[in-house]
C-alpha positions as CSV (number, residue, x, y, z in Angstrom):
1,M,0.0,0.0,0.0
2,D,1.4,3.4,-1.0
3,E,-1.4,5.8,0.0
4,I,-4.1,6.0,2.6
5,F,-6.6,8.7,3.7
6,T,-8.8,8.4,6.8
7,P,-12.1,10.3,6.3
8,P,-12.9,12.9,9.0
9,L,-15.3,11.9,11.7
10,V,-16.2,15.5,12.6
11,T,-16.8,18.6,10.4
12,V,-16.9,22.2,11.7
13,D,-18.5,25.4,10.5
14,P,-15.8,27.3,8.7
15,E,-16.7,30.5,10.6
16,R,-15.8,28.9,13.9
17,N,-12.5,29.4,15.7
18,L,-10.7,28.0,18.8
19,N,-12.6,30.3,21.1
20,D,-15.8,28.5,20.2
21,L,-14.1,25.2,21.3
22,L,-13.5,26.6,24.8
23,A,-17.0,28.2,24.8
24,K,-18.6,24.8,24.1
25,R,-16.7,23.2,27.0
26,V,-17.8,26.0,29.4
27,S,-21.4,25.8,28.2
28,A,-21.5,22.0,28.5
29,S,-20.0,21.9,32.0
30,P,-19.4,25.3,33.6
31,T,-18.7,24.0,37.1
32,G,-16.8,20.9,35.9
33,T,-13.0,20.9,36.4
34,L,-11.0,21.9,33.4
35,M,-7.6,22.3,35.0
36,E,-5.8,21.8,38.3
37,R,-2.9,23.8,39.4
38,Q,-0.4,22.7,42.1
39,S,-0.2,25.0,45.2
40,A,3.1,25.7,47.1
41,S,2.2,22.9,49.5
42,G,1.8,20.4,46.6
43,E,-2.0,20.2,46.7
44,W,-3.8,20.2,43.4
45,V,-6.4,23.0,43.3
46,K,-9.4,22.6,41.0
47,I,-10.1,25.2,38.3
48,S,-13.6,25.0,36.8
49,A,-14.3,25.7,33.1
50,Q,-16.1,28.8,34.1
51,Q,-13.3,30.1,36.3
52,F,-10.7,29.4,33.7
53,N,-12.8,31.2,31.1
54,E,-13.2,34.2,33.4
55,E,-9.4,34.4,33.9
56,V,-8.9,34.1,30.1
57,E,-11.3,37.0,29.5
58,S,-9.6,39.1,32.1
59,A,-6.2,38.6,30.5
60,A,-7.6,39.1,27.0
61,K,-9.1,42.4,27.9
62,G,-5.7,43.4,29.3
63,L,-4.1,42.5,26.0
64,I,-6.6,44.6,24.1
65,A,-6.0,47.5,26.5
66,S,-2.3,47.1,25.9
67,G,-2.7,47.9,22.2
68,I,-2.9,44.3,20.9
69,N,-5.1,44.3,17.8
70,A,-6.7,41.3,16.0
71,G,-4.0,39.4,14.1
72,D,-1.1,40.9,16.2
73,R,1.6,38.5,17.5
74,V,2.2,38.0,21.2
75,G,5.1,35.9,22.4
76,I,5.2,33.5,25.4
77,M,8.6,32.6,26.9
78,S,8.0,30.3,29.8
79,R,8.3,26.8,31.1
80,T,5.1,24.6,31.0
81,S,2.6,26.0,33.5
82,Y,-1.0,26.8,34.1
83,E,-0.2,30.4,33.2
84,W,1.1,29.3,29.8
85,S,-2.2,27.6,29.0
86,L,-4.2,30.6,30.3
87,L,-2.2,33.1,28.3
88,D,-2.4,31.1,25.1
89,W,-6.2,31.0,25.3
90,A,-6.2,34.7,26.3
91,I,-4.2,35.6,23.2
92,W,-6.7,33.8,21.0
93,A,-9.6,35.5,22.9
94,A,-8.1,38.8,22.0
95,G,-8.1,37.8,18.3
96,A,-4.3,37.7,18.3
97,V,-1.6,35.1,17.4
98,S,0.5,33.2,19.8
99,V,4.3,32.9,19.3
100,P,6.0,30.4,21.6
101,L,9.6,30.8,22.6
102,Y,11.5,28.1,24.4
103,E,12.8,29.2,27.8
104,T,16.2,27.8,26.8
105,S,16.4,30.2,23.8
106,S,19.4,32.5,23.5
107,A,19.1,36.3,22.9
108,E,20.1,35.7,19.3
109,Q,17.3,33.1,18.9
110,V,14.8,35.5,20.6
111,E,15.8,38.3,18.3
112,W,15.3,36.1,15.2
113,I,11.9,34.9,16.3
114,V,10.6,38.2,17.5
115,N,11.7,39.9,14.2
116,D,10.5,37.2,11.9
117,S,7.1,37.0,13.6
118,G,6.7,40.7,14.3
119,A,5.8,40.1,17.9
120,Q,4.7,43.3,19.7
121,L,4.5,42.0,23.2
122,V,6.3,39.1,25.0
123,L,5.2,37.5,28.3
124,A,8.3,36.1,30.1
125,E,8.0,33.7,33.0
126,T,10.8,35.2,35.2
127,P,13.1,38.2,35.4
128,E,15.9,36.0,34.1
129,L,14.0,35.3,30.9
130,E,13.1,38.9,30.7
131,S,16.8,39.8,30.7
132,T,17.4,37.5,27.7
133,I,14.6,39.3,25.8
134,L,16.0,42.7,26.9
135,E,19.3,41.7,25.4
136,A,17.6,41.2,22.1
137,K,15.2,44.2,22.3
138,P,17.5,46.9,20.8
139,N,17.4,44.9,17.5
140,T,13.7,44.1,17.6
141,P,11.8,47.2,16.4
142,S,8.3,45.5,16.6
143,L,8.6,44.6,20.3
144,N,6.9,47.3,22.4
145,E,6.6,45.6,25.8
146,I,7.7,42.8,28.0
147,L,5.6,41.6,30.9
148,V,6.9,39.2,33.6
149,I,4.5,36.5,34.7
150,S,6.3,35.9,38.1
151,N,6.1,39.7,38.7
152,G,2.3,39.8,38.4
153,A,1.7,40.1,34.7
154,L,-1.7,38.5,35.0
155,A,-2.8,41.0,37.7
156,E,-1.4,43.8,35.6
157,L,-3.4,42.7,32.5
158,A,-6.5,42.3,34.7
159,Q,-6.1,45.9,35.9
160,R,-5.5,47.3,32.5
161,G,-8.5,45.6,31.0
162,T,-11.1,46.8,33.5
163,D,-12.5,49.4,31.1
164,V,-12.7,47.2,28.0
165,P,-16.4,46.4,27.4
166,D,-17.6,42.8,27.1
167,S,-18.9,43.7,23.6
168,E,-15.4,44.5,22.4
169,L,-14.1,41.2,23.8
170,A,-16.9,39.3,22.1
171,A,-16.1,40.9,18.8
172,R,-12.5,40.0,19.1
173,R,-13.4,36.4,20.0
174,A,-15.5,36.2,16.9
175,S,-13.0,38.0,14.6
176,A,-11.2,34.9,13.4
177,N,-12.4,31.9,11.4
178,L,-10.9,28.5,10.7
179,E,-8.5,29.8,8.1
180,S,-7.2,32.6,10.4
181,L,-3.7,32.4,11.7
182,A,-3.6,30.9,15.3
183,T,0.1,30.5,16.0
184,I,3.5,30.6,14.6
185,I,5.6,27.7,15.9
186,Y,9.3,27.9,15.1
187,T,10.7,24.5,14.2
188,S,13.4,23.7,16.7
189,G,15.4,22.6,13.7
190,T,18.5,20.4,13.6
191,T,20.1,22.7,11.0
192,G,20.1,26.4,10.3
193,R,17.7,29.1,11.5
194,P,14.3,27.9,12.7
195,K,11.5,28.3,10.2
196,G,8.1,29.7,11.4
197,A,5.4,27.3,10.6
198,E,2.0,29.1,10.4
199,L,-0.7,27.0,11.9
200,V,-4.3,28.2,11.5
201,H,-7.3,27.7,13.8
202,A,-8.6,24.8,11.6
203,N,-5.3,22.9,12.1
204,F,-5.9,22.7,15.9
205,Y,-9.7,22.7,15.9
206,L,-10.4,20.0,13.3
207,L,-7.5,17.8,14.4
208,A,-8.5,18.0,18.1
209,E,-12.2,17.2,17.4
210,N,-11.3,14.3,15.2
211,A,-8.6,13.0,17.4
212,A,-11.0,13.2,20.4
213,A,-13.6,11.2,18.5
214,Q,-11.0,8.6,17.3
215,M,-9.2,8.2,20.6
216,H,-12.2,8.4,22.9
217,E,-11.3,5.1,24.5
218,V,-8.0,6.6,25.7
219,I,-9.2,10.1,26.8
220,E,-12.4,8.9,28.3
221,Y,-10.8,6.1,30.4
222,G,-11.0,6.4,34.2
223,S,-10.9,9.9,35.6
224,R,-10.0,11.5,32.3
225,R,-6.9,13.3,33.6
226,T,-3.5,14.0,32.0
227,L,-0.4,15.8,33.3
228,M,1.5,18.1,30.9
229,F,5.3,18.1,31.4
230,M,6.5,18.6,27.9
231,P,7.4,22.1,26.8
232,L,4.3,24.0,25.7
233,A,6.4,25.8,23.2
234,H,6.5,22.5,21.4
235,V,3.7,21.6,19.0
236,F,2.9,18.2,20.6
237,A,2.2,19.8,24.0
238,R,0.3,22.7,22.4
239,F,-2.0,20.2,20.6
240,I,-2.7,18.3,23.8
241,H,-3.6,21.5,25.7
242,V,-6.2,22.2,23.0
243,L,-7.3,18.5,22.8
244,V,-8.2,18.3,26.5
245,V,-10.9,21.0,25.9
246,P,-13.2,19.0,23.5
247,A,-12.1,15.7,25.2
248,G,-13.6,16.7,28.5
249,S,-10.3,16.1,30.3
250,V,-8.6,17.7,33.3
251,L,-5.2,19.1,32.6
252,G,-2.4,19.6,35.1
253,H,1.1,21.1,34.5
254,V,4.6,20.3,35.8
255,S,7.3,22.9,35.2
256,D,10.3,21.0,36.5
257,L,11.0,17.5,35.2
258,K,12.8,16.7,38.5
259,E,9.3,16.9,40.1
260,L,7.6,14.7,37.6
261,L,7.4,11.5,39.5
262,P,6.1,13.0,42.7
263,A,3.6,15.0,40.7
264,M,2.4,11.9,38.9
265,A,1.9,10.2,42.2
266,S,-0.3,13.0,43.5
267,F,-2.1,14.0,40.3
268,K,-2.8,10.4,39.2
269,P,-3.2,10.8,35.5
270,S,-5.4,8.4,33.7
271,Y,-3.5,8.8,30.4
272,L,0.0,10.1,29.6
273,L,1.5,11.9,26.7
274,S,5.3,11.9,26.4
275,V,8.4,11.4,24.3
276,P,10.3,8.0,24.2
277,R,13.2,9.4,26.3
278,V,10.9,9.7,29.4
279,F,9.8,6.1,29.0
280,E,13.4,5.0,28.7
281,K,14.3,7.0,31.9
282,V,11.4,5.3,33.8
283,Y,12.7,1.9,32.8
284,N,16.3,2.6,33.4
285,S,15.7,4.3,36.8
286,S,13.5,1.3,37.9
287,E,16.2,-1.1,36.8
288,Q,19.0,0.8,38.6
289,K,16.9,1.1,41.8
290,A,16.3,-2.7,41.7
291,I,20.0,-3.4,41.2
292,A,21.0,-1.0,44.0
293,G,18.6,-2.9,46.3
294,G,20.0,-6.2,45.4
295,K,17.0,-7.2,43.3
296,G,18.5,-6.8,39.9
297,K,17.9,-10.4,38.9
298,I,14.3,-10.2,39.9
299,F,13.8,-7.1,38.0
300,H,15.3,-8.5,34.8
301,W,13.3,-11.7,35.1
302,A,10.1,-9.6,35.6
303,A,11.0,-7.5,32.6
304,R,11.5,-10.6,30.4
305,V,8.2,-11.9,31.5
306,A,6.4,-8.6,30.8
307,I,7.9,-8.5,27.3
308,S,7.1,-12.2,26.6
309,Y,3.6,-11.7,27.9
310,S,3.0,-8.7,25.7
311,R,4.3,-10.5,22.6
312,A,2.0,-13.4,23.4
313,L,-0.9,-11.0,23.4
314,D,-0.4,-10.6,19.6
315,E,-0.5,-14.3,19.0
316,P,-3.9,-16.0,18.2
317,S,-3.6,-18.3,21.1
318,G,-2.6,-15.6,23.6
319,P,-0.3,-16.1,26.6
320,S,0.0,-19.7,27.9
321,F,-1.3,-20.7,31.4
322,G,2.3,-20.9,32.6
323,L,3.2,-17.4,31.2
324,K,0.0,-16.0,32.8
325,A,1.1,-17.4,36.1
326,Q,4.6,-16.0,35.8
327,H,3.2,-12.6,34.8
328,K,1.0,-12.5,37.9
329,I,4.1,-13.2,40.1
330,A,6.1,-10.6,38.2
331,D,3.4,-8.1,38.7
332,G,3.3,-8.6,42.4
333,L,7.0,-8.3,42.8
334,V,8.0,-5.6,40.3
335,L,5.4,-4.4,37.7
336,K,2.8,-2.9,40.0
337,K,5.5,-0.7,41.5
338,I,6.2,0.8,38.1
339,R,2.5,1.5,37.6
340,A,2.5,3.1,41.0
341,A,5.4,5.4,40.0
342,L,3.3,6.6,37.1
343,G,0.4,7.5,39.4
344,G,-1.3,4.1,39.5
345,D,-4.3,5.0,37.4
346,A,-2.9,5.2,33.8
347,K,-3.9,2.6,31.3
348,Y,-2.9,4.4,28.1
349,A,0.0,6.6,27.0
350,I,0.7,8.2,23.7
351,S,4.3,8.5,22.7
352,G,5.6,10.8,19.9
353,G,8.6,12.7,18.7
354,A,10.9,9.7,18.0
355,A,10.7,5.9,17.8
356,L,9.9,4.1,21.1
357,G,11.3,0.8,20.1
358,E,9.5,-2.6,20.2
359,R,11.3,-3.7,23.4
360,L,10.0,-0.8,25.5
361,G,6.6,-0.9,23.8
362,H,6.2,-4.6,24.9
363,F,7.7,-4.0,28.3
364,F,5.2,-1.2,29.2
365,R,2.3,-3.2,27.8
366,G,3.4,-6.1,30.0
367,V,3.5,-3.6,32.9
368,G,-0.1,-2.7,32.2
369,L,0.4,0.6,30.4
370,I,-0.5,0.5,26.7
371,V,1.8,2.9,24.9
372,L,0.3,4.0,21.6
373,E,3.0,5.3,19.3
374,G,2.2,8.2,17.1
375,Y,4.0,10.3,14.5
376,G,3.9,13.9,13.4
377,L,5.8,17.2,13.0
378,T,5.5,20.9,13.8
379,E,4.1,21.3,10.3
380,T,1.4,18.8,10.9
381,T,0.2,20.3,14.2
382,A,1.8,17.2,15.8
383,P,0.0,13.9,15.0
384,I,-0.5,12.6,11.6
385,S,-1.1,9.0,12.7
386,V,-1.4,7.1,16.0
387,N,-2.0,3.5,17.0
388,L,-5.6,2.6,18.0
389,P,-6.4,1.3,21.5
390,G,-8.2,-1.8,20.2
391,N,-5.7,-2.5,17.5
392,S,-2.2,-1.4,18.4
393,K,0.7,-2.7,16.4
394,I,3.9,-2.2,18.4
395,G,6.7,-1.1,16.0
396,T,4.3,1.1,13.9
397,V,2.9,4.6,14.4
398,G,-0.6,3.6,13.5
399,P,-3.0,4.6,10.7
400,P,-3.7,8.3,9.8
401,L,-6.0,10.2,12.2
402,P,-9.4,11.1,10.7
403,G,-9.0,13.9,8.2
404,C,-5.4,13.0,7.5
405,G,-3.6,11.1,4.7
406,I,-0.2,9.7,4.1
407,R,1.5,8.6,0.8
408,I,4.9,6.9,0.3
409,A,6.8,8.5,-2.5
410,E,9.0,6.5,-4.9
411,D,12.1,7.2,-2.8
412,G,10.3,6.0,0.4
413,E,9.6,9.5,1.8
414,I,6.5,10.0,3.8
415,L,4.1,12.6,2.4
416,A,1.2,14.0,4.4
417,K,-2.0,16.0,3.7
418,G,-5.1,16.8,5.6
419,V,-6.7,19.0,8.2
420,N,-3.5,19.1,10.2
421,V,-1.0,20.3,7.6
422,F,0.2,23.9,8.1
423,R,-0.3,26.7,5.7
424,R,3.2,27.9,5.0
425,Y,6.6,29.0,6.4
426,R,6.3,32.6,7.4
427,G,8.1,34.9,5.0
428,N,9.8,32.0,3.3
429,Q,8.1,31.1,0.0
430,E,11.1,29.3,-1.3
431,A,11.1,26.9,1.7
432,T,7.3,26.6,1.4
433,N,7.4,25.6,-2.3
434,A,10.2,23.1,-1.6
435,A,8.1,21.5,1.2
436,F,5.0,20.8,-0.9
437,N,4.2,18.6,-3.9
438,G,0.8,19.9,-4.7
439,E,-1.3,19.3,-1.6
440,W,1.2,16.8,-0.2
441,F,3.8,17.9,2.4
442,H,7.2,16.4,2.3
443,T,8.0,15.2,5.9
444,G,11.6,14.3,5.2
445,D,11.0,10.9,6.9
446,L,11.1,7.5,5.3
447,G,8.5,4.8,5.9
448,S,6.2,2.2,4.6
449,I,2.4,1.4,5.0
450,D,1.3,-2.1,5.7
451,H,-1.8,-3.9,4.3
452,E,-4.0,-2.4,7.2
453,G,-2.8,1.1,6.6
454,Y,-0.4,1.3,9.6
455,L,2.7,3.4,9.1
456,R,6.1,2.3,10.0
457,I,9.0,4.8,10.2
458,T,12.3,3.6,8.9
459,G,14.5,6.7,9.1
460,R,15.2,10.3,8.1
461,K,15.7,10.9,4.5
462,K,18.6,13.3,5.2
463,E,20.2,10.9,7.8
464,I,20.7,7.9,5.5
465,I,24.4,6.9,5.7
466,V,26.0,5.5,2.6
467,T,29.2,3.6,3.5
468,A,32.2,3.4,1.2
469,G,30.9,0.0,0.1
470,G,27.6,1.5,-1.0
471,K,25.5,0.1,1.8
472,N,22.6,2.4,2.8
473,V,22.2,2.5,6.6
474,A,19.3,4.1,8.5
475,P,20.8,4.9,11.9
476,A,17.5,5.1,13.9
477,A,17.1,1.4,14.7
478,L,20.7,1.1,15.9
479,E,20.6,4.3,18.0
480,D,17.3,3.4,19.7
481,R,18.6,0.0,20.8
482,V,22.0,1.2,22.1
483,R,20.4,4.2,23.9
484,A,18.2,1.7,25.8
485,H,21.2,1.0,28.1
486,P,21.0,2.9,31.4
487,L,24.6,4.3,31.0
488,V,23.9,5.7,27.5
489,S,22.4,9.1,27.1
490,Q,22.7,9.7,23.4
491,V,24.0,7.9,20.3
492,V,25.0,9.2,16.9
493,V,25.8,6.6,14.3
494,V,28.3,7.6,11.7
495,G,30.0,6.1,8.7
496,D,29.1,8.2,5.6
497,A,31.7,7.3,2.9
498,Q,33.6,5.2,5.4
499,P,34.5,1.5,5.3
500,F,32.3,0.6,8.3
501,I,29.7,2.0,10.7
502,G,30.9,3.7,13.9
503,A,29.1,5.5,16.8
504,L,29.6,8.4,19.1
505,L,28.2,7.7,22.6
506,T,27.6,10.0,25.6
507,L,27.2,8.9,29.2
508,D,24.1,9.5,31.2
509,Q,25.3,11.7,34.1
510,E,22.2,11.1,36.2
511,A,22.3,7.3,35.8
512,L,26.1,6.8,36.2
513,P,26.3,7.2,40.1
514,S,23.6,4.6,40.8
515,W,25.1,2.3,38.2
516,L,28.5,2.5,39.9
517,E,27.1,2.2,43.4
518,A,25.1,-0.9,42.5
519,R,28.3,-2.6,41.4
520,G,30.3,-1.6,44.4
521,K,32.5,0.8,42.5
522,A,33.8,4.2,43.6
523,Q,32.2,7.2,42.1
524,L,33.8,8.5,38.9
525,T,33.6,11.6,36.8
526,L,32.5,11.4,33.2
527,A,36.1,11.7,32.1
528,Q,37.1,8.9,34.4
529,A,34.1,6.7,33.5
530,K,34.8,6.8,29.8
531,N,38.1,4.9,30.4
532,D,36.8,2.5,33.1
533,P,37.0,-1.2,32.0
534,D,33.6,-2.1,33.5
535,V,31.9,0.9,31.9
536,L,33.6,0.1,28.6
537,E,32.5,-3.6,28.8
538,A,28.9,-2.5,29.6
539,L,28.8,-0.1,26.6
540,D,30.3,-2.8,24.4
541,Q,27.4,-5.1,25.4
542,A,25.0,-2.3,24.6
543,V,26.4,-1.9,21.2
544,Q,26.4,-5.7,20.5
545,R,22.7,-5.8,21.6
546,G,22.0,-3.0,19.1
547,N,23.9,-4.8,16.4
548,R,21.6,-7.8,16.7
549,A,18.9,-5.6,15.1
550,V,20.8,-5.1,11.8
551,S,22.9,-6.9,9.3
552,R,26.7,-7.2,9.7
553,A,27.2,-4.5,7.1
554,E,25.1,-2.1,9.1
555,S,26.5,-3.0,12.5
556,I,28.6,-0.7,14.7
557,R,32.3,-1.9,14.6
558,K,33.8,0.9,16.7
559,F,32.6,3.5,19.1
560,S,33.9,6.5,20.9
561,I,32.7,8.0,24.2
562,L,32.6,11.8,24.2
563,D,33.6,13.9,27.2
564,T,30.2,15.8,27.3
565,D,26.6,14.9,26.9
566,F,24.2,16.4,24.3
567,T,21.7,18.7,26.0
568,I,19.3,21.5,25.1
569,E,21.5,23.9,27.1
570,N,24.7,23.2,25.1
571,G,22.8,23.3,21.8
572,Y,23.2,19.7,20.7
573,L,19.6,18.7,21.4
574,T,16.4,20.4,20.1
575,P,13.8,21.2,22.8
576,S,11.9,18.1,21.6
577,M,15.0,16.0,22.5
578,K,16.2,15.3,19.0
579,V,20.0,15.3,18.4
580,K,21.2,18.1,16.0
581,R,23.1,15.5,14.0
582,S,24.8,17.9,11.6
583,L,26.1,20.0,14.4
584,V,27.4,16.9,16.2
585,L,29.1,15.7,13.0
586,S,30.7,19.1,12.6
587,D,31.8,19.8,16.2
588,F,33.0,16.3,16.9
589,K,34.7,15.6,13.5
590,H,38.0,14.9,15.4
591,A,36.3,12.1,17.3
592,I,34.9,10.6,14.1
593,D,38.2,10.9,12.4
594,D,39.8,9.0,15.3
595,L,37.4,6.1,14.7
596,Y,38.7,5.6,11.2
597,K,42.4,6.5,11.9
598,D,44.7,3.8,10.5
599,V,41.8,1.7,9.3
600,K,41.3,1.3,5.6
601,R,38.9,-1.6,5.6
602,I,37.1,-4.0,7.9
603,D,35.5,-7.0,6.2
């Protein structure tokens, strides 16, 4: 199968906009909880739909009083928080356009985004973020004002808006239609300057309504609660914070990932949305905790049972009586503790942003958490496709969502069209033209569609490695497998025009201390650990495990451990946790050259 389109389940009046989506939720259940925010004491405080709407209106009136007109751009530079969600809806209520900025952005990046978008006002979370914007301000003529959330920006907006009549706000709320610009999201980009993807109200509205209808089993399970911890500046999180409105869900926010597990335990989400790296961290931290407590063998046995049990679920005969018995024991000893760490009430999770890997997919399903992999990009308002609760195929990213279509081009590239596909790159017609083939958007990813219409991702078109022997290698499968080891933080497979495949590895600084302690070893710095025989042996085993997924010609023959990790802060990771491969290849060329030094050929 080369092409598939899923007809929409929901259609919407073209004169509607996202404000109508919120109004419908308020009308349907004004006193029902829409969001919960965590107090200083850690207690979750309920915010009704009506209360949230009143706060949105107050902030929107303040924006209008501040000189923001319909269609003007307003920036938000903040960590994920209740205030982020509130301000996003307030900007839409004022008829304006949201422009997210990552809190990790440099002054140069802020300058580019503010100038490219023409943002007139930016709301910064803290004085520290304000200082970054102020550094850029002399070179941003459109920027008139910066308001600081932690310094009372919401109260200031409420005060400014006291004289704005309800009729003016109502007119602003009705000023947009489905084709009106809703937000400009700048691609985090692994190369070059970020491009501003223009997403319209229809992209979010139609996709959210159709996704809610398609995935009702997930979002209507249990208490219908989800906890947002991904950056709201990223399209995946933005889509979810819109989706919860028609889905009837309750949304909570976590600003600091270090507080994620305690927050999950207290919030008790009924469904989760995350990127694969978080699931890897949950597995690895559970494994290391078990090893440190002298229960490593029990954990590994329970993990094998969970994976075997999940694989057996896909067989016509299902798990055997003996496997069911083992699974029950494994659950009592290990698996239930992992569910408890995730809050205890979650049955489903949706994973996007990168490949989860079959091993982790089966492990978590064996634990009792069904992880539904999905696929999408900034330009597709996040999801194009996602696995279905009643028919999930681990290793695929599911069929297209209603209203969305996919096609596989002759060279294997995935093309997309539908209600979710963006309008254009702001001020960049050349890039826009290059991105489209008629109505089909070039994703840059490679994949295939099976006989049931399920999409499988095989790699990035620009990341295909061609060895000196002419072998085409997609690095994703190797990297995912090797990165599953608790000591490994990131992996970059190399070997373009070289006689064999190599890899650059970075050590996980958070996992290293517990790994060493569990083995009775003294604590080591990263520089010391990269030369430690036990660490090297463990990494070699991780590489060999990864090699079992590929042919010999595609296998990693040599690897190098770098002195530093790849992080968002040092610029080697995008905010969505993707490695900036081209930058790594450039900055660590010396390490790559060392892999192939004095080696002409390995057969």
